[in-house]
C-alpha positions as CSV (number, residue, x, y, z in Angstrom):
1,X,69.7,-33.8,41.1
2,X,66.5,-35.8,41.6
3,X,66.8,-39.5,40.7
4,X,65.9,-40.4,37.2
5,X,63.2,-42.6,38.6
6,X,61.2,-39.5,39.6
7,X,59.7,-37.5,36.7
8,X,57.6,-34.3,36.8
9,X,54.7,-34.4,34.5
10,X,53.4,-31.3,32.8
11,X,50.6,-29.8,35.0
12,X,47.8,-30.2,32.4
13,X,48.5,-33.8,31.7
14,X,46.1,-35.1,34.3
15,X,48.9,-37.3,35.7
16,X,50.8,-37.2,38.9
17,X,53.2,-34.3,39.3
18,X,55.9,-36.6,40.5
19,X,55.6,-40.2,39.5
20,X,58.0,-43.1,39.7
21,X,59.4,-44.2,36.4
22,X,57.8,-43.2,33.2
23,X,59.5,-41.9,30.1
24,X,58.2,-39.9,27.2
25,X,58.4,-36.6,25.5
26,X,56.0,-34.8,27.9
27,X,58.0,-35.3,31.2
28,X,60.9,-33.3,32.5
29,X,63.2,-34.1,35.4
30,X,63.0,-31.7,38.4
31,X,65.3,-31.2,41.4
32,X,64.5,-31.3,45.1
33,X,65.6,-27.8,46.4
34,X,65.1,-28.6,50.1
35,X,64.9,-31.7,52.3
36,X,63.9,-32.3,55.9
37,X,65.0,-35.8,57.0
38,X,63.2,-38.4,59.1
39,X,64.8,-37.5,62.4
40,X,64.2,-33.7,61.9
41,X,61.7,-31.6,63.8
42,X,60.8,-28.1,62.7
43,X,58.4,-25.6,64.2
44,X,57.7,-22.2,62.7
45,X,57.1,-20.5,59.3
46,X,58.6,-21.6,56.1
47,X,58.6,-20.8,52.4
48,X,60.6,-22.3,49.6
49,X,61.0,-22.3,45.8
50,X,61.0,-25.5,43.7
51,X,60.4,-28.9,45.3
52,X,60.6,-29.6,49.0
53,X,60.6,-33.1,50.4
54,X,59.6,-33.4,54.0
55,X,60.2,-36.7,55.9
56,X,60.4,-35.5,59.5
57,X,58.0,-33.6,61.7
58,X,56.8,-30.1,60.9
59,X,54.4,-27.8,62.8
60,X,53.6,-24.3,61.6
61,X,52.9,-22.5,58.4
62,X,54.2,-23.0,54.8
63,X,53.2,-20.3,52.3
64,X,54.1,-18.9,48.9
65,X,55.9,-22.1,48.0
66,X,56.3,-24.6,45.2
67,X,55.7,-28.3,45.3
68,X,55.7,-30.0,48.7
69,X,56.2,-33.7,49.0
70,X,55.2,-35.2,52.3
71,X,57.0,-38.5,52.7
72,X,55.6,-41.6,54.3
73,X,57.4,-41.0,57.6
74,X,56.4,-37.3,57.8
75,X,53.9,-35.7,60.2
76,X,52.8,-32.2,59.3
77,X,50.5,-30.0,61.3
78,X,49.5,-26.4,60.4
79,X,48.5,-24.1,57.5
80,X,49.9,-24.9,54.1
81,X,49.8,-22.6,51.0
82,X,51.6,-24.1,48.1
83,X,51.5,-24.6,44.3
84,X,50.9,-28.3,44.7
85,X,51.2,-30.9,47.4
86,X,51.8,-34.7,47.3
87,X,50.8,-36.5,50.5
88,X,52.4,-39.9,51.3
89,X,52.4,-39.3,55.1
90,X,50.2,-37.7,57.8
91,X,49.0,-34.1,57.4
92,X,46.6,-32.2,59.7
93,X,45.3,-28.6,59.2
94,X,44.5,-26.5,56.2
95,X,45.8,-26.8,52.7
96,X,45.5,-24.1,50.0
97,X,47.0,-25.5,46.7
98,X,46.9,-23.3,43.6
99,X,47.3,-26.3,41.2
100,X,46.7,-29.7,42.7
101,X,46.5,-31.9,45.9
102,X,47.4,-35.6,45.6
103,X,46.9,-38.0,48.4
104,X,48.7,-41.3,47.7
105,X,47.8,-44.7,49.1
106,X,49.8,-44.2,52.3
107,X,48.7,-40.6,52.7
108,X,46.4,-39.2,55.3
109,X,44.9,-35.7,55.4
110,X,42.6,-34.4,58.2
111,X,41.3,-30.9,57.9
112,X,40.2,-28.4,55.2
113,X,41.5,-28.3,51.6
114,X,41.1,-25.7,48.9
115,X,42.3,-26.7,45.5
116,X,41.1,-26.8,41.9
117,X,42.2,-30.4,41.4
118,X,42.1,-33.2,44.1
119,X,43.3,-36.7,43.6
120,X,42.9,-39.4,46.3
121,X,44.4,-42.7,45.4
122,X,43.0,-46.0,46.6
123,X,44.0,-46.4,50.3
124,X,44.5,-42.6,50.8
125,X,42.5,-40.9,53.5
126,X,40.7,-37.5,53.3
127,X,38.7,-36.6,56.4
128,X,37.4,-33.1,56.6
129,X,36.2,-30.5,54.2
130,X,37.1,-29.9,50.6
131,X,36.4,-26.9,48.3
132,X,37.3,-27.3,44.7
133,X,37.4,-23.8,43.1
134,X,39.3,-22.4,40.2
135,X,42.9,-21.4,40.7
136,X,42.2,-17.6,41.2
137,X,39.8,-18.4,44.1
138,X,42.5,-20.4,45.9
139,X,45.1,-17.7,45.2
140,X,42.8,-15.1,46.7
141,X,42.7,-17.2,49.9
142,X,46.5,-17.6,50.1
143,X,47.4,-13.9,49.4
144,X,45.5,-12.4,52.4
145,X,47.3,-14.9,54.7
146,X,50.6,-13.7,53.4
147,X,49.8,-10.1,54.0
148,X,48.7,-10.5,57.7
149,X,52.2,-10.0,59.1
150,X,54.7,-7.5,57.7
151,X,57.9,-9.0,56.3
152,X,61.0,-8.9,58.5
153,X,63.3,-6.1,57.8
154,X,67.1,-6.2,58.1
């Protein structure tokens, strides 16, 4: 269970998806469904449901996934297609977020981002290109990427 200090705000509230503290009738607690620690290194393709917190190093592709939280110690390189992403660490590559991209004060993003909502907090770095289109346009960019390779059969 996610610490009670972390609250998930409703998507249309205009507030951070995951913010420290905060109480009120509009917030609900969410669970982290996957975690990659500081000393971890992963290279390849990944997908997940729910909330994934990444603190280690990742190189590759993440598609068809929920909320990705890039921790302060994380270094991510590659293509990312998620519902939402919160960047506190270092990310290089291409992000396609259906809902929202948040770059917090310690976050750094270098590359191209496609999202309907972009939030860059004071101190956060965005260096590259940004296209803010509606959600269906971002989904159209993500779906062809998923169909490039046939799924693995058992």
